[in-house]
C-alpha positions in Angstrom: -21.4 51.1 -13.3 -22.3 47.7 -14.3 -25.5 46.9 -15.9 -28.1 44.3 -14.7 -27.2 42.1 -17.6 -23.4 42.0 -16.6 -24.2 41.2 -13.0 -26.6 38.5 -13.9 -23.9 37.0 -16.1 -21.4 37.4 -13.3 -23.8 35.7 -10.9 -24.6 32.8 -13.2 -20.8 32.3 -13.9 -20.0 32.4 -10.0 -22.7 29.7 -9.5 -21.3 27.6 -12.2 -17.6 28.0 -10.9 -18.8 27.2 -7.3 -20.5 23.9 -8.6 -17.5 22.8 -10.6 -15.4 23.7 -7.5 -17.4 21.3 -5.3 -17.5 18.6 -8.0 -13.6 18.8 -8.4 -12.8 18.7 -4.6 -15.3 15.9 -3.8 -12.9 13.1 -4.9 -10.0 14.7 -3.2 -12.3 14.9 0.3 -12.9 11.1 -0.4 -9.3 10.3 -0.8 -8.7 12.6 2.3 -11.3 10.5 4.4 -9.6 7.3 3.2 -6.3 8.5 4.2 -7.4 9.6 7.5 -9.2 6.2 8.2 -6.0 4.3 7.0 -3.9 6.5 9.6 -6.2 5.9 12.4 -5.8 2.1 11.5 -2.0 2.4 11.4 -2.0 4.4 14.8 -4.5 1.9 16.3 -2.1 -1.1 15.2 1.0 0.7 16.5 -0.6 1.4 20.0 -1.7 -2.4 20.2 1.8 -3.4 19.3 3.3 -1.1 21.9 0.8 -2.5 24.4 1.5 -6.1 23.6 5.2 -5.4 23.5 5.1 -3.8 27.1 3.2 -6.8 28.3 5.8 -9.0 26.9 8.6 -7.1 28.7 6.6 -7.2 32.0 6.6 -11.0 31.7 10.1 -11.1 30.7 11.4 -9.1 33.6 9.1 -10.9 36.0 10.7 -14.1 34.9 14.2 -12.7 34.9 13.8 -11.5 38.4 12.2 -14.7 39.9 15.0 -16.6 38.2 17.8 -14.5 39.9 15.9 -14.6 43.2 15.6 -18.3 43.0 19.3 -18.6 42.0 20.2 -16.4 45.1 18.3 -18.7 47.6 19.4 -22.0 45.9 23.1 -21.4 46.0 24.8 -22.4 48.9 27.5 -19.7 49.0 28.4 -17.0 51.1 26.8 -13.7 50.7 29.9 -12.1 49.2 30.3 -14.8 46.7 26.5 -14.5 45.7 27.1 -10.7 45.4 30.1 -11.1 43.3 28.2 -13.7 41.0 25.3 -11.3 40.6 27.4 -8.3 39.9 29.1 -10.3 37.1 25.8 -11.3 35.8 24.3 -7.9 35.9 27.4 -6.5 34.0 27.2 -9.2 31.3 23.3 -8.4 30.8 24.3 -4.7 30.7 26.8 -5.1 28.0 24.4 -7.5 25.7 21.7 -5.0 26.2 24.1 -2.0 25.0 25.3 -4.5 22.1 21.8 -5.3 21.2 20.7 -1.5 21.2 23.8 -0.6 19.1 22.9 -3.2 16.5 19.1 -2.7 16.6 19.0 1.2 16.3 21.7 1.5 13.8 20.7 4.0 11.1 22.6 2.2 8.5 20.7 -1.0 9.4 17.5 0.7 9.3 18.2 2.2 6.1 19.3 -1.1 4.4 16.3 -3.2 5.6 13.7 -0.6 4.7 15.2 -0.1 1.1 15.4 3.6 1.7 19.0 3.3 0.7 18.3 2.1 -2.7 15.5 4.9 -3.1 18.1 7.5 -2.3 20.7 6.0 -4.6 18.2 5.8 -7.4 16.9 9.3 -6.9 20.1 11.0 -6.9 21.5 8.6 -9.8 21.9 10.5 -13.1 
């Protein structure tokens, strides 16, 4: 059985440890709050970028469609010739899109442009 003196010392030591723990975790809490604010800032910027890019694509698609509709009505060709022309144009655009996606989404290109390939090389270098 503990004496009242030992309980008192244990209580005082517990209070000291709790106060020190709060003091030690305060800078960590501040850093976490700053990191959270920065994360919100980054996500907000990303959402705004996605919104503006979507708006850009909407205008691009509208212009693309209107150009081809105008071309369809402007040309004095038969319907079969116009159909063949638009099939060829569509195939070319499709191939260009596939080529652009292959180039833009290449893991090797992203690693090189971000510098991650050098970081991995330096981390594994002896």
